[in-house]
ROFI-700214 format. One line per field, with one value per residue: residue number from 1; residue in one letter; x, y, z of N, C-alpha, C in turn. Coordinates in Angstrom, 3 decimals. Layout:
<recs>
k	NUM;...
r	A;...
npx	X;...
npy	Y;...
npz	Z;...
capx	X;...
capy	Y;...
capz	Z;...
cpx	X;...
cpy	Y;...
cpz	Z;...
</recs>
This chain:
<recs>
k	1;2;3;4;5;6;7;8;9;10;11;12;13;14;15;16;17;18;19;20;21;22;23;24;25;26;27;28;29;30;31;32;33;34;35;36;37;38;39;40;41;42;43;44;45;46;47;48;49;50;51;52;53;54;55;56;57;58;59;60;61;62;63;64;65;66;67;68;69;70;71;72;73;74;75;76;77;78;79;80;81;82;83;84;85;86;87;88;89;90;91;92;93;94;95;96;97;98;99;100;101;102;103;104;105;106;107;108;109;110;111;112;113;114;115;116;117;118;119;120;121;122;123;124;125;126;127;128;129;130;131;132;133;134;135;136;137;138;139;140;141;142;143;144;145;146;147;148;149;150;151;152;153;154;155;156;157;158;159;160;161;162;163;164;165;166;167;168;169;170;171;172;173;174;175;176;177;178;179;180;181;182;183;184;185;186;187;188;189;190;191;192;193;194;195;196;197;198;199;200;201;202;203;204;205;206;207;208;209;210;211;212;213;214;215;216;217;218;219;220;221;222;223;224;225;226;227;228;229;230;231;232;233;234;235;236;237;238;239;240;241;242;243;244;245;246;247;248;249;250;251;252;253;254;255;256;257;258;259;260
r	M;I;R;N;F;I;A;I;I;S;I;V;C;F;A;G;I;L;H;A;Q;D;E;P;L;L;K;K;W;S;Y;N;T;A;S;L;M;P;A;R;K;W;E;S;G;L;F;Q;P;F;R;Y;G;I;N;Q;K;L;E;V;F;T;N;V;L;M;L;P;F;I;P;E;A;G;A;K;L;S;W;G;T;K;K;D;F;A;I;A;S;E;H;S;L;S;V;P;T;P;F;L;N;M;I;S;R;K;G;I;G;G;L;I;S;P;E;Y;D;F;S;F;I;L;S;V;S;N;A;I;I;V;S;R;Q;I;A;P;S;V;M;I;S;A;N;A;G;F;V;F;A;L;R;G;K;K;P;D;P;Q;S;S;I;D;I;P;L;F;Y;P;R;M;A;H;Y;Y;E;G;T;S;I;R;L;G;T;A;V;K;G;R;I;S;S;R;W;F;Y;E;E;G;V;K;A;F;I;I;T;R;S;E;N;N;F;F;F;E;N;T;G;T;I;M;W;A;L;G;K;S;L;R;I;K;G;G;Y;I;L;A;Y;G;K;Y;P;Y;L;T;P;K;W;Q;M;W;P;T;L;D;L;V;F;G;S;K
npx	-123.150;-120.569;-121.150;-122.430;-120.317;-118.486;-120.004;-120.052;-117.337;-117.008;-118.597;-117.120;-114.766;-115.644;-116.561;-114.169;-113.227;-114.931;-114.167;-111.538;-108.664;-108.356;-105.878;-102.916;-102.281;-99.662;-97.311;-95.411;-96.479;-97.456;-97.695;-99.687;-101.531;-102.572;-100.554;-97.137;-93.677;-91.626;-89.396;-86.168;-86.278;-86.575;-87.983;-88.304;-89.361;-89.117;-90.855;-92.585;-92.407;-89.354;-89.208;-88.676;-88.531;-88.520;-89.289;-91.916;-93.842;-93.169;-92.375;-90.310;-90.240;-89.486;-89.216;-86.896;-85.972;-86.875;-85.798;-83.503;-84.696;-87.202;-87.063;-87.916;-89.444;-90.887;-93.125;-94.628;-96.987;-98.007;-101.077;-102.089;-104.488;-107.974;-110.856;-110.402;-109.597;-106.856;-104.987;-103.359;-101.231;-100.045;-97.466;-95.915;-93.352;-92.491;-90.529;-91.234;-90.103;-87.425;-87.857;-89.999;-88.822;-86.833;-88.190;-89.230;-88.680;-87.529;-87.656;-86.423;-87.748;-88.994;-91.854;-93.221;-93.603;-90.646;-90.838;-91.879;-91.198;-90.476;-90.986;-90.099;-91.757;-93.471;-94.791;-97.258;-98.368;-100.910;-102.459;-104.840;-105.051;-106.990;-107.211;-108.461;-108.315;-110.189;-110.334;-108.125;-106.543;-107.196;-107.342;-108.819;-108.697;-109.008;-108.565;-108.045;-107.244;-105.388;-103.746;-101.667;-100.093;-97.291;-96.251;-93.716;-94.323;-97.295;-97.792;-98.123;-101.249;-101.336;-99.066;-99.390;-99.263;-101.103;-101.908;-103.352;-103.001;-100.649;-101.700;-103.879;-102.375;-100.714;-102.192;-102.681;-100.389;-100.825;-103.333;-105.671;-106.615;-105.888;-108.067;-108.109;-109.473;-109.850;-110.142;-109.216;-108.801;-106.905;-105.540;-104.773;-104.060;-102.714;-99.843;-97.819;-98.990;-100.766;-103.298;-104.625;-107.219;-108.613;-110.074;-109.890;-110.325;-109.857;-110.333;-110.347;-110.113;-111.433;-112.974;-113.228;-112.235;-111.858;-112.350;-111.335;-110.916;-109.848;-109.495;-107.837;-106.051;-104.128;-101.783;-99.613;-96.569;-94.714;-91.447;-89.591;-88.539;-87.739;-88.120;-90.343;-92.762;-94.916;-97.848;-100.345;-103.205;-104.357;-107.312;-108.388;-110.249;-111.169;-111.540;-109.816;-107.867;-106.928;-107.197;-108.530;-109.608;-111.803;-111.720;-109.173;-106.938;-104.156;-101.194;-99.461;-96.369;-94.012;-91.029;-90.337;-88.300;-86.322;-85.595;-85.090
npy	-131.991;-132.996;-135.532;-136.709;-136.724;-138.461;-140.779;-141.261;-141.753;-144.083;-145.882;-145.995;-147.160;-149.745;-150.654;-150.995;-153.147;-155.205;-155.547;-156.260;-158.259;-161.773;-162.414;-162.906;-160.303;-157.936;-158.547;-156.825;-154.287;-153.368;-151.133;-148.850;-150.713;-153.446;-155.256;-156.259;-155.451;-158.109;-160.048;-158.697;-157.364;-154.427;-151.266;-148.145;-144.837;-141.753;-140.049;-141.745;-143.432;-144.904;-148.354;-151.178;-154.593;-156.221;-158.646;-161.128;-159.863;-157.231;-154.060;-151.339;-147.793;-144.726;-141.382;-140.981;-138.920;-136.584;-136.795;-135.346;-132.904;-133.275;-135.145;-138.515;-141.513;-144.680;-147.474;-150.482;-152.811;-156.150;-157.696;-160.082;-162.264;-162.215;-163.857;-163.607;-160.984;-158.955;-157.404;-154.544;-152.180;-148.811;-146.727;-143.710;-141.211;-137.819;-134.857;-131.801;-129.308;-128.369;-128.246;-126.408;-124.061;-123.779;-123.114;-120.717;-117.926;-115.344;-115.167;-117.774;-120.925;-120.085;-120.372;-119.478;-116.493;-114.768;-113.624;-115.370;-117.841;-121.185;-123.276;-126.333;-129.123;-132.111;-134.601;-137.043;-140.083;-142.479;-145.372;-147.706;-150.379;-152.191;-154.851;-156.645;-159.254;-159.404;-160.628;-162.587;-160.640;-158.213;-155.939;-154.539;-151.871;-150.318;-147.577;-146.037;-143.441;-141.263;-138.131;-136.171;-133.321;-132.515;-129.627;-127.131;-124.440;-122.911;-122.526;-119.507;-118.959;-117.633;-118.382;-120.625;-122.950;-122.407;-124.334;-126.799;-130.289;-129.807;-128.225;-129.749;-131.861;-130.650;-129.259;-130.040;-129.291;-126.774;-126.536;-128.653;-132.146;-134.375;-136.346;-139.150;-140.765;-143.338;-145.115;-147.534;-149.113;-151.459;-152.923;-155.287;-154.638;-155.635;-157.717;-155.928;-153.562;-151.652;-150.471;-147.975;-146.679;-144.266;-142.743;-140.151;-138.662;-135.817;-134.790;-132.178;-131.453;-128.824;-125.536;-124.285;-124.378;-127.186;-129.555;-131.755;-133.242;-135.855;-137.301;-139.885;-141.131;-143.608;-144.948;-147.636;-148.605;-151.402;-151.700;-153.619;-156.215;-154.725;-152.029;-149.401;-147.147;-144.639;-142.782;-140.192;-138.579;-136.147;-135.118;-132.494;-131.190;-128.530;-126.208;-123.379;-120.955;-118.643;-119.105;-119.666;-121.437;-123.852;-126.436;-128.341;-129.793;-131.935;-133.126;-136.307;-138.042;-140.626;-142.500;-145.749;-148.063;-150.957;-153.971;-157.042
npz	-1.651;-1.293;-0.271;-2.480;-4.280;-3.013;-3.119;-5.881;-6.378;-4.881;-6.333;-8.695;-7.733;-6.946;-9.361;-10.657;-9.206;-10.039;-12.667;-12.630;-13.429;-12.917;-11.390;-9.371;-7.020;-7.131;-4.746;-3.766;-3.769;-1.221;0.251;2.077;2.897;5.077;4.932;5.454;4.738;3.528;5.652;6.050;3.651;1.626;0.594;-1.126;-1.961;-3.831;-2.617;-1.268;1.861;3.186;3.745;5.810;6.370;9.407;10.627;10.327;11.790;12.202;10.862;9.952;9.318;7.570;6.253;4.001;2.286;3.521;6.010;7.125;7.623;8.772;11.285;11.748;12.902;12.529;13.075;11.944;12.835;12.652;13.335;12.745;11.053;10.845;10.139;7.328;7.209;7.229;9.768;10.934;12.645;12.716;13.947;14.739;15.267;14.873;14.251;13.297;13.570;12.659;9.850;9.618;10.631;8.727;6.366;7.043;5.879;3.626;0.014;-2.248;-1.518;0.742;2.588;4.736;6.593;7.652;10.151;11.956;14.389;15.346;18.096;19.854;18.447;18.683;16.794;17.033;15.850;15.330;14.037;12.685;10.387;8.124;5.910;3.082;0.809;-1.951;-4.316;-6.373;-7.586;-6.461;-3.771;-0.914;1.389;4.607;6.798;9.996;12.179;14.442;14.964;16.944;18.564;20.612;22.076;22.560;22.605;21.565;18.115;16.119;14.630;12.162;10.873;9.374;6.568;3.928;1.858;-0.188;0.575;2.117;4.290;5.661;6.726;8.479;10.262;12.921;14.228;15.126;16.429;18.092;17.463;14.836;13.175;11.152;8.397;6.028;2.867;0.404;-2.769;-4.494;-7.437;-10.097;-13.444;-15.662;-16.370;-15.770;-15.071;-12.666;-10.375;-8.101;-6.163;-4.059;-1.076;1.384;4.570;6.628;9.828;11.995;15.386;16.165;16.025;13.469;9.938;9.692;8.288;5.754;2.561;0.413;-2.787;-4.356;-7.165;-8.695;-10.978;-11.508;-12.956;-13.415;-13.931;-13.540;-11.252;-9.084;-9.554;-9.987;-11.384;-10.338;-10.936;-10.914;-9.533;-7.108;-5.827;-4.047;-1.296;0.848;3.602;3.885;5.717;4.235;1.501;-1.730;-4.694;-2.993;-3.974;-5.448;-7.844;-7.928;-9.509;-9.234;-8.811;-8.587;-7.953;-7.274;-5.604;-4.640;-2.721;-4.546
capx	-122.259;-119.467;-121.692;-122.652;-119.009;-117.953;-120.782;-119.598;-116.007;-117.190;-119.096;-115.992;-113.854;-116.187;-116.594;-112.829;-113.134;-115.672;-113.526;-110.115;-108.312;-108.240;-104.476;-102.400;-101.867;-98.231;-97.109;-94.530;-97.216;-98.176;-97.817;-101.064;-102.375;-102.177;-99.434;-95.824;-92.559;-91.024;-88.214;-84.898;-86.528;-86.836;-88.349;-88.405;-89.663;-88.663;-91.803;-93.068;-91.428;-88.493;-89.800;-87.791;-89.162;-87.694;-89.757;-93.292;-94.726;-92.689;-91.768;-89.970;-90.308;-89.192;-89.108;-85.459;-85.753;-87.155;-85.260;-82.684;-85.512;-88.266;-86.680;-89.105;-89.263;-92.191;-93.182;-95.894;-97.110;-99.059;-101.864;-102.623;-105.656;-109.206;-111.941;-109.901;-109.212;-105.528;-105.036;-102.057;-101.257;-98.879;-97.164;-94.736;-93.015;-91.728;-90.245;-91.235;-89.558;-86.367;-88.435;-90.784;-87.904;-86.074;-89.007;-89.650;-87.694;-87.867;-86.986;-86.650;-87.926;-89.716;-93.303;-93.740;-92.941;-89.515;-91.129;-92.350;-90.209;-91.167;-90.340;-90.135;-93.041;-93.400;-96.035;-97.469;-99.380;-101.323;-103.529;-105.096;-105.342;-107.622;-107.217;-109.032;-108.180;-111.533;-110.107;-106.678;-105.841;-107.796;-107.340;-109.439;-108.165;-109.586;-107.712;-108.541;-106.193;-105.380;-102.418;-101.663;-98.768;-96.811;-95.587;-93.079;-95.138;-98.279;-97.433;-99.065;-102.106;-101.067;-97.856;-99.730;-99.085;-102.471;-101.840;-103.888;-102.059;-99.835;-102.470;-104.549;-101.391;-99.971;-103.133;-102.588;-99.255;-101.288;-104.460;-106.538;-106.152;-106.300;-108.659;-107.946;-110.229;-109.660;-110.318;-108.611;-108.806;-105.843;-105.667;-103.866;-104.643;-101.990;-98.668;-96.935;-99.750;-101.581;-104.018;-105.157;-108.184;-108.946;-110.584;-109.379;-110.889;-109.141;-111.238;-109.540;-110.968;-111.476;-114.259;-113.276;-111.209;-111.659;-112.681;-110.622;-111.229;-109.010;-109.687;-106.573;-106.007;-102.726;-101.425;-98.223;-95.932;-93.593;-90.412;-88.875;-88.878;-87.362;-88.279;-91.703;-93.109;-96.305;-98.328;-101.797;-103.760;-105.044;-108.360;-108.461;-111.272;-110.996;-111.767;-108.542;-108.028;-106.642;-107.013;-109.632;-110.855;-111.762;-111.385;-107.978;-106.388;-102.704;-100.620;-98.515;-95.384;-93.009;-90.195;-90.207;-87.266;-86.021;-85.062;-85.718
capy	-132.134;-133.890;-136.892;-137.210;-136.988;-139.670;-141.906;-141.516;-142.360;-145.450;-146.684;-146.197;-148.122;-151.102;-151.062;-151.509;-154.472;-156.181;-155.765;-156.594;-159.588;-162.769;-162.754;-162.487;-158.914;-157.812;-158.489;-155.719;-153.039;-153.519;-149.825;-148.394;-151.857;-154.080;-156.152;-155.748;-155.867;-159.372;-159.903;-158.336;-156.723;-152.999;-150.483;-146.714;-143.971;-140.391;-139.476;-142.836;-143.699;-146.082;-149.413;-152.330;-155.665;-156.841;-160.031;-161.222;-159.069;-155.861;-153.289;-149.975;-146.892;-143.301;-140.698;-140.716;-137.636;-135.495;-137.123;-134.278;-131.730;-133.733;-136.437;-139.358;-142.956;-145.323;-148.940;-151.086;-154.095;-157.043;-158.329;-161.335;-162.288;-162.683;-164.000;-163.116;-159.586;-158.711;-156.249;-154.005;-150.831;-147.973;-145.779;-142.942;-139.946;-136.936;-133.517;-130.924;-127.983;-127.901;-127.934;-125.182;-122.929;-123.647;-122.454;-119.404;-116.997;-114.679;-115.677;-119.141;-121.896;-119.495;-120.555;-118.824;-115.226;-114.929;-113.082;-116.438;-118.817;-122.347;-124.021;-127.785;-129.777;-133.561;-135.114;-138.445;-140.650;-143.864;-145.755;-149.127;-150.664;-153.490;-155.158;-157.936;-159.595;-159.793;-161.423;-162.799;-159.450;-156.996;-155.828;-153.329;-151.535;-149.181;-147.174;-145.009;-143.078;-139.899;-137.523;-134.995;-132.722;-131.983;-128.385;-126.287;-123.232;-122.988;-121.644;-118.475;-119.492;-116.957;-118.950;-121.886;-123.029;-122.602;-125.001;-128.164;-131.367;-129.400;-127.709;-130.751;-132.724;-129.859;-128.488;-130.394;-128.601;-125.495;-126.685;-129.804;-133.467;-134.721;-137.680;-139.479;-141.940;-143.542;-146.434;-147.603;-150.404;-151.571;-154.145;-155.540;-154.476;-156.602;-158.227;-154.832;-152.351;-151.780;-149.235;-147.768;-145.582;-144.146;-141.506;-139.913;-137.496;-135.270;-134.051;-131.537;-131.160;-127.396;-124.958;-123.853;-124.950;-128.464;-130.730;-131.830;-134.491;-136.117;-138.481;-140.158;-142.162;-143.894;-146.047;-148.024;-149.387;-152.178;-151.842;-154.845;-156.715;-153.795;-150.642;-149.077;-145.738;-144.368;-141.459;-140.065;-137.282;-135.967;-134.103;-132.083;-130.228;-128.079;-124.805;-122.862;-119.587;-117.547;-119.637;-120.145;-122.157;-124.947;-127.660;-128.266;-131.078;-131.927;-134.348;-137.033;-138.856;-141.157;-143.595;-146.674;-149.062;-151.712;-155.328;-157.917
capz	-2.801;-0.916;-0.173;-3.841;-4.892;-2.395;-3.640;-7.252;-6.296;-4.383;-7.452;-9.603;-7.095;-6.993;-10.768;-10.926;-8.597;-10.837;-13.951;-12.464;-13.893;-11.862;-11.261;-8.068;-6.897;-6.864;-3.302;-3.384;-3.602;0.041;0.893;2.274;3.247;6.327;4.668;5.800;3.904;3.974;6.494;5.422;2.366;1.783;-0.573;-0.852;-3.082;-3.614;-1.677;-0.424;2.917;3.213;4.560;5.965;7.138;10.452;10.627;9.840;12.643;12.416;9.788;10.357;8.172;7.715;4.957;3.866;1.627;4.453;7.332;7.720;7.938;9.669;11.869;11.912;13.060;12.624;13.080;11.538;13.508;12.165;14.390;12.235;10.177;11.477;9.168;6.039;7.304;7.789;10.655;11.311;13.208;12.433;15.012;14.353;15.920;13.994;14.777;12.125;13.901;11.749;8.544;9.719;10.768;7.484;5.339;7.550;5.352;2.374;-1.176;-2.703;-0.434;1.862;2.551;5.931;6.842;8.576;11.481;12.827;14.836;15.891;19.172;19.676;18.189;18.488;16.215;17.407;14.956;15.565;13.105;12.454;8.983;7.886;4.476;2.694;-0.606;-2.366;-5.524;-6.466;-8.068;-5.905;-2.319;-0.389;2.709;5.319;7.909;10.904;13.127;14.958;15.083;17.811;18.716;21.880;21.680;23.559;22.585;20.491;16.994;15.697;13.558;10.897;10.279;8.709;5.120;3.442;0.566;-0.118;0.849;3.257;5.423;6.506;7.386;9.453;11.084;14.341;14.844;15.643;17.360;17.925;17.059;13.475;13.017;9.747;7.966;4.598;2.266;-0.915;-3.438;-5.484;-8.216;-11.207;-14.765;-16.489;-15.669;-15.367;-14.750;-11.465;-10.060;-6.749;-6.062;-2.642;-0.498;2.728;5.236;7.780;10.706;13.027;16.536;16.476;15.616;12.074;9.059;10.384;7.484;4.486;1.870;-0.748;-3.633;-5.029;-8.181;-9.033;-11.867;-11.307;-14.010;-12.893;-14.945;-13.208;-9.928;-8.024;-9.984;-10.392;-11.527;-9.981;-11.290;-10.779;-9.140;-5.825;-5.861;-2.640;-0.877;2.219;3.934;4.349;6.225;3.313;0.157;-2.552;-4.423;-2.023;-4.706;-6.269;-8.286;-7.985;-10.085;-8.389;-9.521;-7.672;-8.402;-6.147;-5.847;-3.433;-2.832;-5.524
cpx	-121.135;-119.955;-121.904;-121.335;-118.401;-118.679;-120.336;-118.245;-116.112;-117.664;-117.970;-115.030;-114.371;-116.392;-115.242;-112.637;-113.776;-114.955;-112.055;-109.858;-108.083;-106.807;-103.992;-101.956;-100.386;-97.994;-96.248;-95.265;-98.094;-98.294;-99.289;-102.044;-101.909;-101.023;-98.110;-94.798;-92.032;-89.752;-86.965;-85.072;-86.874;-87.334;-88.462;-88.790;-89.041;-89.569;-92.398;-92.014;-90.566;-89.090;-88.846;-88.473;-88.185;-88.008;-91.210;-94.260;-94.350;-92.010;-91.446;-89.969;-89.917;-89.143;-87.662;-85.198;-85.910;-86.514;-84.365;-83.499;-86.664;-87.849;-87.921;-88.691;-90.637;-92.082;-94.583;-95.936;-98.255;-99.740;-102.560;-103.843;-106.846;-110.323;-111.598;-109.549;-107.834;-105.571;-103.618;-102.246;-99.955;-98.712;-95.894;-94.606;-92.222;-91.582;-90.161;-90.574;-88.438;-86.900;-89.190;-89.886;-87.108;-86.866;-89.594;-88.607;-88.230;-87.150;-87.315;-86.726;-88.676;-91.220;-93.992;-92.943;-91.811;-89.758;-91.550;-91.226;-90.944;-90.331;-90.523;-91.563;-92.769;-94.759;-96.124;-98.632;-99.640;-102.490;-103.663;-105.524;-105.921;-107.695;-107.831;-108.850;-109.513;-111.518;-108.597;-105.901;-106.363;-107.774;-107.984;-108.956;-108.924;-108.670;-108.364;-107.449;-106.332;-103.936;-102.547;-100.233;-98.531;-95.925;-94.897;-93.840;-96.072;-97.909;-98.524;-99.908;-101.828;-99.812;-98.131;-99.475;-100.440;-102.482;-102.448;-102.754;-101.171;-100.704;-103.142;-103.577;-100.597;-100.878;-102.990;-101.351;-99.729;-102.380;-105.229;-105.810;-106.695;-106.786;-108.671;-108.621;-110.048;-109.958;-109.732;-108.731;-107.680;-105.944;-104.706;-104.621;-104.038;-100.752;-97.760;-97.673;-100.722;-102.254;-104.375;-106.062;-108.617;-109.536;-110.060;-109.986;-110.021;-110.135;-110.412;-110.459;-110.806;-112.700;-114.340;-112.102;-110.829;-112.037;-111.986;-110.839;-110.316;-109.461;-108.393;-106.740;-104.577;-102.644;-99.943;-97.755;-94.709;-92.581;-89.618;-89.278;-88.624;-87.550;-89.676;-91.880;-94.592;-96.670;-99.833;-102.202;-104.234;-106.039;-108.668;-109.561;-110.975;-111.346;-110.501;-108.701;-107.898;-106.532;-108.344;-109.038;-110.659;-111.408;-110.119;-107.529;-104.881;-102.213;-99.668;-97.597;-94.350;-92.277;-89.918;-89.202;-86.978;-85.473;-85.785;-86.457
cpy	-133.125;-135.327;-137.501;-137.565;-138.267;-140.900;-142.274;-142.219;-143.806;-146.377;-146.996;-147.242;-149.539;-151.589;-151.617;-152.893;-155.524;-156.511;-156.129;-158.022;-160.521;-163.296;-162.293;-161.033;-158.865;-157.604;-157.299;-154.401;-153.143;-152.199;-149.409;-149.552;-152.407;-155.062;-155.469;-156.146;-157.202;-159.111;-159.675;-157.805;-155.250;-152.401;-149.024;-145.999;-142.617;-139.692;-140.546;-143.161;-144.928;-147.096;-150.600;-153.357;-156.285;-158.335;-160.026;-160.335;-157.593;-155.290;-151.904;-149.083;-145.473;-142.697;-140.236;-139.333;-136.470;-135.695;-136.023;-133.079;-132.053;-135.098;-137.264;-140.809;-143.578;-146.826;-149.382;-152.499;-154.895;-157.712;-159.588;-161.155;-162.892;-162.671;-163.336;-161.635;-159.488;-157.407;-155.830;-152.625;-150.118;-146.935;-145.025;-141.673;-139.113;-135.565;-132.556;-129.572;-127.537;-127.500;-126.611;-123.960;-122.699;-122.887;-121.132;-118.371;-116.345;-115.371;-117.110;-120.092;-121.356;-119.640;-119.874;-117.544;-115.400;-114.354;-114.169;-117.417;-119.946;-123.008;-125.516;-128.290;-131.261;-134.040;-136.616;-138.994;-142.109;-144.188;-147.263;-149.313;-152.069;-153.704;-156.523;-158.129;-160.157;-160.539;-161.623;-161.551;-158.147;-157.040;-154.509;-153.116;-150.357;-148.853;-146.073;-144.709;-141.659;-139.441;-136.291;-134.518;-132.307;-130.788;-127.716;-124.993;-123.312;-122.039;-120.617;-119.024;-118.858;-117.492;-120.263;-121.789;-123.386;-123.145;-126.394;-129.183;-131.031;-129.102;-128.795;-131.658;-131.991;-129.139;-128.786;-129.806;-127.374;-125.642;-127.965;-131.090;-133.765;-136.168;-138.002;-140.800;-142.115;-144.956;-146.399;-149.014;-150.403;-152.904;-154.180;-155.417;-155.484;-157.027;-157.116;-153.569;-152.612;-150.441;-149.186;-146.550;-145.481;-142.801;-141.395;-138.642;-137.122;-134.442;-133.508;-131.110;-129.696;-126.807;-124.555;-124.419;-126.348;-129.708;-130.645;-133.214;-134.628;-137.378;-138.680;-141.268;-142.360;-145.076;-146.358;-148.911;-150.079;-152.409;-153.125;-155.275;-155.687;-152.328;-150.415;-147.573;-145.582;-142.939;-141.390;-138.661;-137.322;-134.830;-133.739;-131.049;-129.811;-126.607;-124.284;-121.404;-118.505;-117.998;-120.034;-120.526;-123.301;-126.275;-127.425;-129.667;-130.944;-133.207;-135.012;-137.877;-139.344;-142.317;-144.479;-147.761;-149.801;-153.082;-156.114;-159.042
cpz	-2.497;-0.850;-1.550;-4.512;-4.342;-2.930;-5.051;-7.236;-5.826;-5.497;-8.428;-9.044;-7.253;-8.424;-11.181;-10.361;-9.489;-12.139;-13.849;-12.924;-12.723;-11.791;-9.889;-8.086;-6.534;-5.376;-2.879;-3.230;-2.359;0.788;0.947;2.464;4.592;6.155;4.996;4.746;4.417;4.781;5.654;3.996;2.605;0.470;-0.153;-2.128;-2.840;-2.603;-0.758;0.623;2.647;4.181;4.609;6.850;8.131;10.532;10.152;10.619;12.723;11.177;10.337;9.121;8.569;6.327;4.793;3.293;2.605;5.824;7.921;8.194;8.890;10.213;12.194;12.097;13.251;12.597;12.690;12.096;12.919;13.347;13.885;11.351;10.917;10.445;7.835;6.046;7.958;8.575;11.017;11.936;12.884;13.528;14.624;15.180;14.928;14.647;13.592;12.356;12.964;10.373;8.584;9.849;9.488;6.420;5.822;7.128;4.085;1.221;-1.488;-1.511;0.764;1.695;3.735;6.146;7.866;9.965;12.469;13.138;15.550;16.989;18.923;19.483;17.970;17.998;16.481;16.594;15.302;14.641;13.049;11.011;8.873;6.378;4.226;1.195;-1.074;-3.697;-5.607;-6.873;-7.476;-4.382;-1.929;1.034;3.286;6.487;8.721;11.912;13.612;15.116;15.977;17.999;20.167;21.546;22.856;23.723;21.396;19.360;16.703;14.551;12.195;10.202;9.544;7.205;4.510;2.021;0.714;-0.056;2.040;4.479;6.258;7.257;8.460;10.442;12.569;15.015;15.612;16.696;17.050;17.575;15.671;13.451;11.525;9.415;6.465;4.158;0.865;-1.458;-4.468;-6.182;-9.377;-12.523;-15.735;-15.716;-15.158;-14.934;-13.595;-11.174;-8.583;-6.773;-4.610;-2.271;0.925;3.285;6.433;8.590;11.869;14.169;16.961;15.800;14.152;11.290;9.538;9.581;6.129;3.889;0.662;-1.463;-4.409;-6.055;-8.636;-9.988;-11.649;-12.451;-13.420;-14.003;-14.763;-11.819;-8.826;-8.393;-10.525;-10.500;-11.222;-10.381;-11.169;-10.385;-7.699;-6.011;-4.416;-2.424;0.557;2.369;4.600;4.793;5.165;1.863;-0.466;-3.909;-3.438;-2.687;-5.527;-6.659;-8.469;-8.649;-9.097;-9.261;-8.518;-8.345;-7.202;-6.513;-4.550;-3.711;-3.905;-4.828
</recs>
């Protein structure tokens, strides 16, 4: 079933490629590709990470909204272009311990039972991204990476947040390494409207609850040179310890702003 679904999504993606207009793709929507922010330019979303271009080879990023709760620092490096394929790598460190202890409580904001306490956790992420512009208005990207955690003490497995979107991104805090594979295509519909369609898989190196899949679709409306609104969906599949059904769809919405 999963293979058939992935095949259908792939056909939809490439159908979008064939019907995209022959216009330049908005350079500012370089998030989730091998392209970097231009030097001394920045952009951020409410949920999309803050990104700042240092030079043509280096970009730094962090999630400003979550920074007080999950300290994070990341860098994106450009490795140039080979045979029309742009290559970049992303590397980041984050400490989710303050966030996990903050939501370990009763009442509003409590997602984990207060009986659980978390020691120091350092999450280490590394990934490579390859992008190719297959038409003036269409770019396709693929990424592969892995995320692992260094822990002061292994958390209790029963303290996990068994919610789609959260669980696959936090599974490596508890056990195993998270191997992440994905591909996405983005393009231009008109002068102010853009789209992105993608798939992503999370494979956790452990014996159970170890495979998760997401299909994402996003439409972006450019209100101006520095303000954009993105909205869409995430269709998520996974095997969770205490949650059914395995398939769930979630809406997405973000406001992106930055340098002109």
